[in-house]
PyMOL Python script that loads the backbone (N, CA, C, O; Angstrom):
from pymol import cmd

cmd.read_pdbstr("""\
ATOM      1  N   UNK A   1      40.014  75.897 -29.045  1.00  0.00           N
ATOM      2  CA  UNK A   1      39.593  75.103 -30.175  1.00  0.00           C
ATOM      3  C   UNK A   1      39.496  75.982 -31.414  1.00  0.00           C
ATOM      4  O   UNK A   1      39.288  77.193 -31.330  1.00  0.00           O
ATOM      5  N   UNK A   2      39.646  75.367 -32.512  1.00  0.00           N
ATOM      6  CA  UNK A   2      39.587  76.052 -33.792  1.00  0.00           C
ATOM      7  C   UNK A   2      38.161  76.529 -34.085  1.00  0.00           C
ATOM      8  O   UNK A   2      37.196  75.825 -33.786  1.00  0.00           O
ATOM      9  N   UNK A   3      38.031  77.716 -34.665  1.00  0.00           N
ATOM     10  CA  UNK A   3      36.724  78.261 -35.008  1.00  0.00           C
ATOM     11  C   UNK A   3      35.981  77.403 -36.015  1.00  0.00           C
ATOM     12  O   UNK A   3      34.755  77.299 -35.959  1.00  0.00           O
ATOM     13  N   UNK A   4      36.714  76.787 -36.938  1.00  0.00           N
ATOM     14  CA  UNK A   4      36.070  75.929 -37.936  1.00  0.00           C
ATOM     15  C   UNK A   4      35.462  74.699 -37.268  1.00  0.00           C
ATOM     16  O   UNK A   4      34.409  74.222 -37.690  1.00  0.00           O
ATOM     17  N   UNK A   5      36.117  74.186 -36.233  1.00  0.00           N
ATOM     18  CA  UNK A   5      35.577  73.034 -35.514  1.00  0.00           C
ATOM     19  C   UNK A   5      34.284  73.407 -34.787  1.00  0.00           C
ATOM     20  O   UNK A   5      33.319  72.644 -34.798  1.00  0.00           O
ATOM     21  N   UNK A   6      34.270  74.579 -34.159  1.00  0.00           N
ATOM     22  CA  UNK A   6      33.053  75.048 -33.505  1.00  0.00           C
ATOM     23  C   UNK A   6      31.939  75.257 -34.533  1.00  0.00           C
ATOM     24  O   UNK A   6      30.775  74.973 -34.249  1.00  0.00           O
ATOM     25  N   UNK A   7      32.282  75.745 -35.704  1.00  0.00           N
ATOM     26  CA  UNK A   7      31.292  75.907 -36.763  1.00  0.00           C
ATOM     27  C   UNK A   7      30.711  74.573 -37.199  1.00  0.00           C
ATOM     28  O   UNK A   7      29.514  74.471 -37.467  1.00  0.00           O
ATOM     29  N   UNK A   8      31.548  73.558 -37.270  1.00  0.00           N
ATOM     30  CA  UNK A   8      31.074  72.212 -37.618  1.00  0.00           C
ATOM     31  C   UNK A   8      30.146  71.677 -36.537  1.00  0.00           C
ATOM     32  O   UNK A   8      29.114  71.081 -36.847  1.00  0.00           O
ATOM     33  N   UNK A   9      30.501  71.881 -35.271  1.00  0.00           N
ATOM     34  CA  UNK A   9      29.626  71.453 -34.179  1.00  0.00           C
ATOM     35  C   UNK A   9      28.272  72.157 -34.259  1.00  0.00           C
ATOM     36  O   UNK A   9      27.230  71.529 -34.072  1.00  0.00           O
ATOM     37  N   UNK A  10      28.291  73.459 -34.535  1.00  0.00           N
ATOM     38  CA  UNK A  10      27.038  74.202 -34.649  1.00  0.00           C
ATOM     39  C   UNK A  10      26.201  73.687 -35.807  1.00  0.00           C
ATOM     40  O   UNK A  10      24.989  73.519 -35.675  1.00  0.00           O
ATOM     41  N   UNK A  11      26.840  73.435 -36.941  1.00  0.00           N
ATOM     42  CA  UNK A  11      26.115  72.927 -38.100  1.00  0.00           C
ATOM     43  C   UNK A  11      25.529  71.546 -37.820  1.00  0.00           C
ATOM     44  O   UNK A  11      24.402  71.265 -38.227  1.00  0.00           O
ATOM     45  N   UNK A  12      26.267  70.688 -37.138  1.00  0.00           N
ATOM     46  CA  UNK A  12      25.745  69.373 -36.781  1.00  0.00           C
ATOM     47  C   UNK A  12      24.568  69.490 -35.813  1.00  0.00           C
ATOM     48  O   UNK A  12      23.589  68.753 -35.929  1.00  0.00           O
ATOM     49  N   UNK A  13      24.663  70.401 -34.877  1.00  0.00           N
ATOM     50  CA  UNK A  13      23.570  70.594 -33.916  1.00  0.00           C
ATOM     51  C   UNK A  13      22.306  71.090 -34.589  1.00  0.00           C
ATOM     52  O   UNK A  13      21.218  70.576 -34.330  1.00  0.00           O
ATOM     53  N   UNK A  14      22.441  72.089 -35.454  1.00  0.00           N
ATOM     54  CA  UNK A  14      21.269  72.611 -36.164  1.00  0.00           C
ATOM     55  C   UNK A  14      20.711  71.572 -37.128  1.00  0.00           C
ATOM     56  O   UNK A  14      19.495  71.456 -37.279  1.00  0.00           O
ATOM     57  N   UNK A  15      21.581  70.824 -37.774  1.00  0.00           N
ATOM     58  CA  UNK A  15      21.113  69.779 -38.685  1.00  0.00           C
ATOM     59  C   UNK A  15      20.357  68.692 -37.949  1.00  0.00           C
ATOM     60  O   UNK A  15      19.325  68.217 -38.424  1.00  0.00           O
ATOM     61  N   UNK A  16      20.865  68.294 -36.791  1.00  0.00           N
ATOM     62  CA  UNK A  16      20.176  67.276 -35.995  1.00  0.00           C
ATOM     63  C   UNK A  16      18.833  67.794 -35.510  1.00  0.00           C
ATOM     64  O   UNK A  16      17.847  67.058 -35.514  1.00  0.00           O
ATOM     65  N   UNK A  17      18.782  69.058 -35.090  1.00  0.00           N
ATOM     66  CA  UNK A  17      17.514  69.640 -34.645  1.00  0.00           C
ATOM     67  C   UNK A  17      16.509  69.701 -35.791  1.00  0.00           C
ATOM     68  O   UNK A  17      15.332  69.399 -35.594  1.00  0.00           O
ATOM     69  N   UNK A  18      16.950  70.083 -36.971  1.00  0.00           N
ATOM     70  CA  UNK A  18      16.054  70.129 -38.127  1.00  0.00           C
ATOM     71  C   UNK A  18      15.551  68.737 -38.489  1.00  0.00           C
ATOM     72  O   UNK A  18      14.380  68.563 -38.825  1.00  0.00           O
ATOM     73  N   UNK A  19      16.431  67.754 -38.421  1.00  0.00           N
ATOM     74  CA  UNK A  19      16.058  66.379 -38.741  1.00  0.00           C
ATOM     75  C   UNK A  19      14.999  65.873 -37.767  1.00  0.00           C
ATOM     76  O   UNK A  19      13.997  65.286 -38.177  1.00  0.00           O
ATOM     77  N   UNK A  20      15.229  66.105 -36.468  1.00  0.00           N
ATOM     78  CA  UNK A  20      14.265  65.652 -35.470  1.00  0.00           C
ATOM     79  C   UNK A  20      12.956  66.439 -35.551  1.00  0.00           C
ATOM     80  O   UNK A  20      11.878  65.880 -35.344  1.00  0.00           O
ATOM     81  N   UNK A  21      13.050  67.725 -35.848  1.00  0.00           N
ATOM     82  CA  UNK A  21      11.844  68.549 -35.937  1.00  0.00           C
ATOM     83  C   UNK A  21      10.975  68.137 -37.122  1.00  0.00           C
ATOM     84  O   UNK A  21       9.753  68.280 -37.070  1.00  0.00           O
ATOM     85  N   UNK A  22      11.580  67.638 -38.168  1.00  0.00           N
ATOM     86  CA  UNK A  22      10.802  67.227 -39.337  1.00  0.00           C
ATOM     87  C   UNK A  22       9.810  66.131 -38.965  1.00  0.00           C
ATOM     88  O   UNK A  22       8.659  66.155 -39.402  1.00  0.00           O
ATOM     89  N   UNK A  23      10.252  65.180 -38.165  1.00  0.00           N
ATOM     90  CA  UNK A  23       9.372  64.085 -37.780  1.00  0.00           C
ATOM     91  C   UNK A  23       8.416  64.475 -36.663  1.00  0.00           C
ATOM     92  O   UNK A  23       7.269  64.028 -36.639  1.00  0.00           O
ATOM     93  N   UNK A  24       8.884  65.304 -35.739  1.00  0.00           N
ATOM     94  CA  UNK A  24       8.024  65.670 -34.614  1.00  0.00           C
ATOM     95  C   UNK A  24       6.935  66.663 -35.014  1.00  0.00           C
ATOM     96  O   UNK A  24       5.888  66.707 -34.369  1.00  0.00           O
ATOM     97  N   UNK A  25       7.153  67.457 -36.058  1.00  0.00           N
ATOM     98  CA  UNK A  25       6.101  68.387 -36.481  1.00  0.00           C
ATOM     99  C   UNK A  25       4.939  67.662 -37.141  1.00  0.00           C
ATOM    100  O   UNK A  25       3.861  68.235 -37.296  1.00  0.00           O
ATOM    101  N   UNK A  26       5.142  66.428 -37.525  1.00  0.00           N
ATOM    102  CA  UNK A  26       4.018  65.647 -38.055  1.00  0.00           C
ATOM    103  C   UNK A  26       3.052  65.272 -36.942  1.00  0.00           C
ATOM    104  O   UNK A  26       1.853  65.136 -37.183  1.00  0.00           O
ATOM    105  N   UNK A  27       3.560  65.104 -35.726  1.00  0.00           N
ATOM    106  CA  UNK A  27       2.720  64.735 -34.594  1.00  0.00           C
ATOM    107  C   UNK A  27       2.231  65.963 -33.823  1.00  0.00           C
ATOM    108  O   UNK A  27       1.127  65.958 -33.279  1.00  0.00           O
ATOM    109  N   UNK A  28       3.045  66.998 -33.778  1.00  0.00           N
ATOM    110  CA  UNK A  28       2.703  68.228 -33.049  1.00  0.00           C
ATOM    111  C   UNK A  28       2.740  69.401 -34.021  1.00  0.00           C
ATOM    112  O   UNK A  28       3.187  69.263 -35.159  1.00  0.00           O
ATOM    113  N   UNK A  29       2.270  70.549 -33.563  1.00  0.00           N
ATOM    114  CA  UNK A  29       2.371  71.713 -34.438  1.00  0.00           C
ATOM    115  C   UNK A  29       3.787  72.293 -34.394  1.00  0.00           C
ATOM    116  O   UNK A  29       4.543  72.052 -33.453  1.00  0.00           O
ATOM    117  N   UNK A  30       4.119  73.043 -35.407  1.00  0.00           N
ATOM    118  CA  UNK A  30       5.491  73.557 -35.560  1.00  0.00           C
ATOM    119  C   UNK A  30       5.882  74.495 -34.429  1.00  0.00           C
ATOM    120  O   UNK A  30       7.045  74.503 -34.026  1.00  0.00           O
ATOM    121  N   UNK A  31       4.962  75.277 -33.907  1.00  0.00           N
ATOM    122  CA  UNK A  31       5.302  76.213 -32.822  1.00  0.00           C
ATOM    123  C   UNK A  31       5.732  75.474 -31.560  1.00  0.00           C
ATOM    124  O   UNK A  31       6.683  75.879 -30.892  1.00  0.00           O
ATOM    125  N   UNK A  32       5.036  74.400 -31.239  1.00  0.00           N
ATOM    126  CA  UNK A  32       5.401  73.621 -30.047  1.00  0.00           C
ATOM    127  C   UNK A  32       6.784  73.001 -30.205  1.00  0.00           C
ATOM    128  O   UNK A  32       7.583  72.996 -29.268  1.00  0.00           O
ATOM    129  N   UNK A  33       7.055  72.487 -31.380  1.00  0.00           N
ATOM    130  CA  UNK A  33       8.358  71.875 -31.629  1.00  0.00           C
ATOM    131  C   UNK A  33       9.464  72.922 -31.557  1.00  0.00           C
ATOM    132  O   UNK A  33      10.516  72.671 -30.969  1.00  0.00           O
ATOM    133  N   UNK A  34       9.235  74.097 -32.154  1.00  0.00           N
ATOM    134  CA  UNK A  34      10.238  75.163 -32.118  1.00  0.00           C
ATOM    135  C   UNK A  34      10.485  75.621 -30.685  1.00  0.00           C
ATOM    136  O   UNK A  34      11.628  75.870 -30.299  1.00  0.00           O
ATOM    137  N   UNK A  35       9.419  75.733 -29.897  1.00  0.00           N
ATOM    138  CA  UNK A  35       9.569  76.138 -28.499  1.00  0.00           C
ATOM    139  C   UNK A  35      10.399  75.119 -27.726  1.00  0.00           C
ATOM    140  O   UNK A  35      11.229  75.496 -26.898  1.00  0.00           O
ATOM    141  N   UNK A  36      10.184  73.841 -27.987  1.00  0.00           N
ATOM    142  CA  UNK A  36      10.966  72.809 -27.300  1.00  0.00           C
ATOM    143  C   UNK A  36      12.433  72.840 -27.728  1.00  0.00           C
ATOM    144  O   UNK A  36      13.322  72.630 -26.903  1.00  0.00           O
ATOM    145  N   UNK A  37      12.688  73.097 -28.998  1.00  0.00           N
ATOM    146  CA  UNK A  37      14.079  73.184 -29.472  1.00  0.00           C
ATOM    147  C   UNK A  37      14.796  74.336 -28.774  1.00  0.00           C
ATOM    148  O   UNK A  37      15.935  74.184 -28.330  1.00  0.00           O
ATOM    149  N   UNK A  38      14.134  75.483 -28.677  1.00  0.00           N
ATOM    150  CA  UNK A  38      14.740  76.639 -28.008  1.00  0.00           C
ATOM    151  C   UNK A  38      14.924  76.349 -26.516  1.00  0.00           C
ATOM    152  O   UNK A  38      15.955  76.694 -25.939  1.00  0.00           O
ATOM    153  N   UNK A  39      13.928  75.716 -25.891  1.00  0.00           N
ATOM    154  CA  UNK A  39      14.016  75.408 -24.471  1.00  0.00           C
ATOM    155  C   UNK A  39      15.149  74.429 -24.175  1.00  0.00           C
ATOM    156  O   UNK A  39      15.937  74.655 -23.256  1.00  0.00           O
ATOM    157  N   UNK A  40      15.235  73.361 -24.933  1.00  0.00           N
ATOM    158  CA  UNK A  40      16.293  72.368 -24.710  1.00  0.00           C
ATOM    159  C   UNK A  40      17.666  72.995 -24.951  1.00  0.00           C
ATOM    160  O   UNK A  40      18.602  72.747 -24.190  1.00  0.00           O
ATOM    161  N   UNK A  41      17.791  73.796 -25.993  1.00  0.00           N
ATOM    162  CA  UNK A  41      19.066  74.466 -26.251  1.00  0.00           C
ATOM    163  C   UNK A  41      19.460  75.401 -25.125  1.00  0.00           C
ATOM    164  O   UNK A  41      20.632  75.471 -24.755  1.00  0.00           O
ATOM    165  N   UNK A  42      18.494  76.118 -24.578  1.00  0.00           N
ATOM    166  CA  UNK A  42      18.778  77.029 -23.463  1.00  0.00           C
ATOM    167  C   UNK A  42      19.206  76.270 -22.217  1.00  0.00           C
ATOM    168  O   UNK A  42      20.134  76.682 -21.522  1.00  0.00           O
ATOM    169  N   UNK A  43      18.531  75.168 -21.937  1.00  0.00           N
ATOM    170  CA  UNK A  43      18.873  74.375 -20.753  1.00  0.00           C
ATOM    171  C   UNK A  43      20.272  73.772 -20.900  1.00  0.00           C
ATOM    172  O   UNK A  43      21.074  73.819 -19.968  1.00  0.00           O
ATOM    173  N   UNK A  44      20.556  73.214 -22.063  1.00  0.00           N
ATOM    174  CA  UNK A  44      21.884  72.612 -22.278  1.00  0.00           C
ATOM    175  C   UNK A  44      22.976  73.667 -22.166  1.00  0.00           C
ATOM    176  O   UNK A  44      24.015  73.420 -21.555  1.00  0.00           O
ATOM    177  N   UNK A  45      22.751  74.836 -22.747  1.00  0.00           N
ATOM    178  CA  UNK A  45      23.753  75.895 -22.663  1.00  0.00           C
ATOM    179  C   UNK A  45      23.940  76.373 -21.227  1.00  0.00           C
ATOM    180  O   UNK A  45      25.067  76.634 -20.806  1.00  0.00           O
ATOM    181  N   UNK A  46      22.852  76.490 -20.473  1.00  0.00           N
ATOM    182  CA  UNK A  46      22.949  76.903 -19.075  1.00  0.00           C
ATOM    183  C   UNK A  46      23.736  75.886 -18.251  1.00  0.00           C
ATOM    184  O   UNK A  46      24.589  76.263 -17.447  1.00  0.00           O
ATOM    185  N   UNK A  47      23.451  74.605 -18.449  1.00  0.00           N
ATOM    186  CA  UNK A  47      24.184  73.568 -17.724  1.00  0.00           C
ATOM    187  C   UNK A  47      25.663  73.614 -18.081  1.00  0.00           C
ATOM    188  O   UNK A  47      26.524  73.464 -17.213  1.00  0.00           O
ATOM    189  N   UNK A  48      25.954  73.821 -19.361  1.00  0.00           N
ATOM    190  CA  UNK A  48      27.338  73.879 -19.811  1.00  0.00           C
ATOM    191  C   UNK A  48      28.079  75.051 -19.150  1.00  0.00           C
ATOM    192  O   UNK A  48      29.210  74.900 -18.690  1.00  0.00           O
ATOM    193  N   UNK A  49      27.434  76.203 -19.112  1.00  0.00           N
ATOM    194  CA  UNK A  49      28.067  77.392 -18.523  1.00  0.00           C
ATOM    195  C   UNK A  49      28.361  77.155 -17.044  1.00  0.00           C
ATOM    196  O   UNK A  49      29.448  77.482 -16.568  1.00  0.00           O
ATOM    197  N   UNK A  50      27.400  76.589 -16.316  1.00  0.00           N
ATOM    198  CA  UNK A  50      27.631  76.362 -14.893  1.00  0.00           C
ATOM    199  C   UNK A  50      28.597  75.215 -14.649  1.00  0.00           C
ATOM    200  O   UNK A  50      29.325  75.235 -13.656  1.00  0.00           O
ATOM    201  N   UNK A  51      28.627  74.217 -15.523  1.00  0.00           N
ATOM    202  CA  UNK A  51      29.561  73.102 -15.367  1.00  0.00           C
ATOM    203  C   UNK A  51      30.997  73.545 -15.619  1.00  0.00           C
ATOM    204  O   UNK A  51      31.928  72.976 -15.050  1.00  0.00           O
ATOM    205  N   UNK A  52      31.185  74.552 -16.465  1.00  0.00           N
ATOM    206  CA  UNK A  52      32.533  75.059 -16.740  1.00  0.00           C
ATOM    207  C   UNK A  52      33.100  75.810 -15.542  1.00  0.00           C
ATOM    208  O   UNK A  52      34.311  76.007 -15.445  1.00  0.00           O
ATOM    209  N   UNK A  53      32.220  76.231 -14.625  1.00  0.00           N
ATOM    210  CA  UNK A  53      32.620  76.908 -13.387  1.00  0.00           C
ATOM    211  C   UNK A  53      33.465  78.151 -13.653  1.00  0.00           C
ATOM    212  O   UNK A  53      34.454  78.409 -12.966  1.00  0.00           O
ATOM    213  N   UNK A  54      33.061  78.903 -14.649  1.00  0.00           N
ATOM    214  CA  UNK A  54      33.726  80.167 -14.942  1.00  0.00           C
ATOM    215  C   UNK A  54      32.996  81.294 -14.234  1.00  0.00           C
ATOM    216  O   UNK A  54      31.778  81.231 -14.067  1.00  0.00           O
ATOM    217  N   UNK A  55      33.716  82.320 -13.816  1.00  0.00           N
ATOM    218  CA  UNK A  55      33.038  83.440 -13.157  1.00  0.00           C
ATOM    219  C   UNK A  55      32.186  84.219 -14.166  1.00  0.00           C
ATOM    220  O   UNK A  55      32.628  84.517 -15.275  1.00  0.00           O
ATOM    221  N   UNK A  56      30.977  84.535 -13.761  1.00  0.00           N
ATOM    222  CA  UNK A  56      30.084  85.318 -14.615  1.00  0.00           C
ATOM    223  C   UNK A  56      30.217  86.787 -14.223  1.00  0.00           C
ATOM    224  O   UNK A  56      29.983  87.156 -13.073  1.00  0.00           O
ATOM    225  N   UNK A  57      30.592  87.609 -15.180  1.00  0.00           N
ATOM    226  CA  UNK A  57      30.765  89.027 -14.916  1.00  0.00           C
ATOM    227  C   UNK A  57      29.805  89.806 -15.804  1.00  0.00           C
ATOM    228  O   UNK A  57      29.725  89.561 -17.008  1.00  0.00           O
ATOM    229  N   UNK A  58      29.090  90.730 -15.218  1.00  0.00           N
ATOM    230  CA  UNK A  58      28.191  91.590 -15.983  1.00  0.00           C
ATOM    231  C   UNK A  58      28.925  92.889 -16.314  1.00  0.00           C
ATOM    232  O   UNK A  58      29.391  93.596 -15.421  1.00  0.00           O
ATOM    233  N   UNK A  59      29.019  93.188 -17.589  1.00  0.00           N
ATOM    234  CA  UNK A  59      29.627  94.437 -18.022  1.00  0.00           C
ATOM    235  C   UNK A  59      28.666  95.099 -19.002  1.00  0.00           C
ATOM    236  O   UNK A  59      27.795  94.436 -19.566  1.00  0.00           O
ATOM    237  N   UNK A  60      28.819  96.367 -19.199  1.00  0.00           N
ATOM    238  CA  UNK A  60      27.922  97.093 -20.093  1.00  0.00           C
ATOM    239  C   UNK A  60      28.002  96.566 -21.526  1.00  0.00           C
ATOM    240  O   UNK A  60      26.954  96.354 -22.136  1.00  0.00           O
ATOM    241  N   UNK A  61      29.189  96.343 -22.095  1.00  0.00           N
ATOM    242  CA  UNK A  61      29.218  95.766 -23.451  1.00  0.00           C
ATOM    243  C   UNK A  61      28.621  94.361 -23.504  1.00  0.00           C
ATOM    244  O   UNK A  61      27.962  94.007 -24.482  1.00  0.00           O
ATOM    245  N   UNK A  62      28.844  93.564 -22.468  1.00  0.00           N
ATOM    246  CA  UNK A  62      28.284  92.219 -22.437  1.00  0.00           C
ATOM    247  C   UNK A  62      26.766  92.240 -22.357  1.00  0.00           C
ATOM    248  O   UNK A  62      26.092  91.459 -23.030  1.00  0.00           O
ATOM    249  N   UNK A  63      26.225  93.138 -21.530  1.00  0.00           N
ATOM    250  CA  UNK A  63      24.770  93.253 -21.431  1.00  0.00           C
ATOM    251  C   UNK A  63      24.169  93.763 -22.736  1.00  0.00           C
ATOM    252  O   UNK A  63      23.081  93.341 -23.130  1.00  0.00           O
ATOM    253  N   UNK A  64      24.873  94.664 -23.400  1.00  0.00           N
ATOM    254  CA  UNK A  64      24.388  95.164 -24.690  1.00  0.00           C
ATOM    255  C   UNK A  64      24.369  94.041 -25.726  1.00  0.00           C
ATOM    256  O   UNK A  64      23.424  93.932 -26.507  1.00  0.00           O
ATOM    257  N   UNK A  65      25.403  93.212 -25.735  1.00  0.00           N
ATOM    258  CA  UNK A  65      25.424  92.081 -26.666  1.00  0.00           C
ATOM    259  C   UNK A  65      24.339  91.059 -26.329  1.00  0.00           C
ATOM    260  O   UNK A  65      23.740  90.476 -27.232  1.00  0.00           O
ATOM    261  N   UNK A  66      24.083  90.839 -25.048  1.00  0.00           N
ATOM    262  CA  UNK A  66      23.019  89.914 -24.642  1.00  0.00           C
ATOM    263  C   UNK A  66      21.655  90.440 -25.092  1.00  0.00           C
ATOM    264  O   UNK A  66      20.820  89.672 -25.571  1.00  0.00           O
ATOM    265  N   UNK A  67      21.431  91.738 -24.941  1.00  0.00           N
ATOM    266  CA  UNK A  67      20.172  92.328 -25.389  1.00  0.00           C
ATOM    267  C   UNK A  67      20.042  92.249 -26.907  1.00  0.00           C
ATOM    268  O   UNK A  67      18.960  91.968 -27.423  1.00  0.00           O
ATOM    269  N   UNK A  68      21.122  92.491 -27.616  1.00  0.00           N
ATOM    270  CA  UNK A  68      21.108  92.389 -29.070  1.00  0.00           C
ATOM    271  C   UNK A  68      20.831  90.952 -29.505  1.00  0.00           C
ATOM    272  O   UNK A  68      20.092  90.722 -30.463  1.00  0.00           O
ATOM    273  N   UNK A  69      21.415  89.999 -28.811  1.00  0.00           N
ATOM    274  CA  UNK A  69      21.167  88.587 -29.120  1.00  0.00           C
ATOM    275  C   UNK A  69      19.699  88.232 -28.883  1.00  0.00           C
ATOM    276  O   UNK A  69      19.081  87.560 -29.710  1.00  0.00           O
ATOM    277  N   UNK A  70      19.147  88.676 -27.771  1.00  0.00           N
ATOM    278  CA  UNK A  70      17.732  88.423 -27.494  1.00  0.00           C
ATOM    279  C   UNK A  70      16.829  89.010 -28.562  1.00  0.00           C
ATOM    280  O   UNK A  70      15.866  88.371 -28.987  1.00  0.00           O
ATOM    281  N   UNK A  71      17.135  90.217 -28.993  1.00  0.00           N
ATOM    282  CA  UNK A  71      16.354  90.858 -30.054  1.00  0.00           C
ATOM    283  C   UNK A  71      16.487  90.070 -31.350  1.00  0.00           C
ATOM    284  O   UNK A  71      15.504  89.889 -32.068  1.00  0.00           O
ATOM    285  N   UNK A  72      17.683  89.604 -31.653  1.00  0.00           N
ATOM    286  CA  UNK A  72      17.893  88.831 -32.885  1.00  0.00           C
ATOM    287  C   UNK A  72      17.125  87.511 -32.845  1.00  0.00           C
ATOM    288  O   UNK A  72      16.590  87.077 -33.865  1.00  0.00           O
ATOM    289  N   UNK A  73      17.066  86.874 -31.685  1.00  0.00           N
ATOM    290  CA  UNK A  73      16.302  85.623 -31.554  1.00  0.00           C
ATOM    291  C   UNK A  73      14.816  85.885 -31.761  1.00  0.00           C
ATOM    292  O   UNK A  73      14.131  85.092 -32.408  1.00  0.00           O
ATOM    293  N   UNK A  74      14.320  86.974 -31.225  1.00  0.00           N
ATOM    294  CA  UNK A  74      12.904  87.320 -31.421  1.00  0.00           C
ATOM    295  C   UNK A  74      12.625  87.560 -32.896  1.00  0.00           C
ATOM    296  O   UNK A  74      11.642  87.044 -33.429  1.00  0.00           O
ATOM    297  N   UNK A  75      13.470  88.333 -33.561  1.00  0.00           N
ATOM    298  CA  UNK A  75      13.273  88.606 -34.992  1.00  0.00           C
ATOM    299  C   UNK A  75      13.359  87.312 -35.789  1.00  0.00           C
ATOM    300  O   UNK A  75      12.551  87.086 -36.690  1.00  0.00           O
ATOM    301  N   UNK A  76      14.326  86.462 -35.468  1.00  0.00           N
ATOM    302  CA  UNK A  76      14.467  85.183 -36.159  1.00  0.00           C
ATOM    303  C   UNK A  76      13.229  84.329 -35.984  1.00  0.00           C
ATOM    304  O   UNK A  76      12.774  83.689 -36.932  1.00  0.00           O
ATOM    305  N   UNK A  77      12.676  84.312 -34.770  1.00  0.00           N
ATOM    306  CA  UNK A  77      11.493  83.509 -34.500  1.00  0.00           C
ATOM    307  C   UNK A  77      10.288  84.023 -35.288  1.00  0.00           C
ATOM    308  O   UNK A  77       9.512  83.235 -35.829  1.00  0.00           O
ATOM    309  N   UNK A  78      10.137  85.336 -35.350  1.00  0.00           N
ATOM    310  CA  UNK A  78       9.015  85.911 -36.106  1.00  0.00           C
ATOM    311  C   UNK A  78       9.169  85.615 -37.582  1.00  0.00           C
ATOM    312  O   UNK A  78       8.189  85.278 -38.246  1.00  0.00           O
ATOM    313  N   UNK A  79      10.374  85.731 -38.112  1.00  0.00           N
ATOM    314  CA  UNK A  79      10.600  85.470 -39.536  1.00  0.00           C
ATOM    315  C   UNK A  79      10.476  84.000 -39.868  1.00  0.00           C
ATOM    316  O   UNK A  79      10.166  83.647 -41.006  1.00  0.00           O
ATOM    317  N   UNK A  80      10.714  83.128 -38.890  1.00  0.00           N
ATOM    318  CA  UNK A  80      10.594  81.703 -39.142  1.00  0.00           C
ATOM    319  C   UNK A  80       9.148  81.344 -39.396  1.00  0.00           C
ATOM    320  O   UNK A  80       8.834  80.178 -39.632  1.00  0.00           O
TER     321      UNK A  80
END
""", "prot")
cmd.dss("prot")
cmd.show_as("cartoon", "prot")
cmd.util.cbc("prot")
cmd.orient("prot")
């Protein structure tokens, strides 16, 4: 698939999450809503990865990128 199409999907997903979070933060606190957004996104991504039935291979560069991604998510969450 084209990278621009994936970018559009990502933008639609984040926009939908922001739209839904705007209304749900009125009923709950923002931290709970953010935690649910991260949890639902993680579950959906995990299901997608396993549904694709691709072999999962652990490599040193891949693990380094995963650790960097985790660190970036933590920094993003703190800055949010």
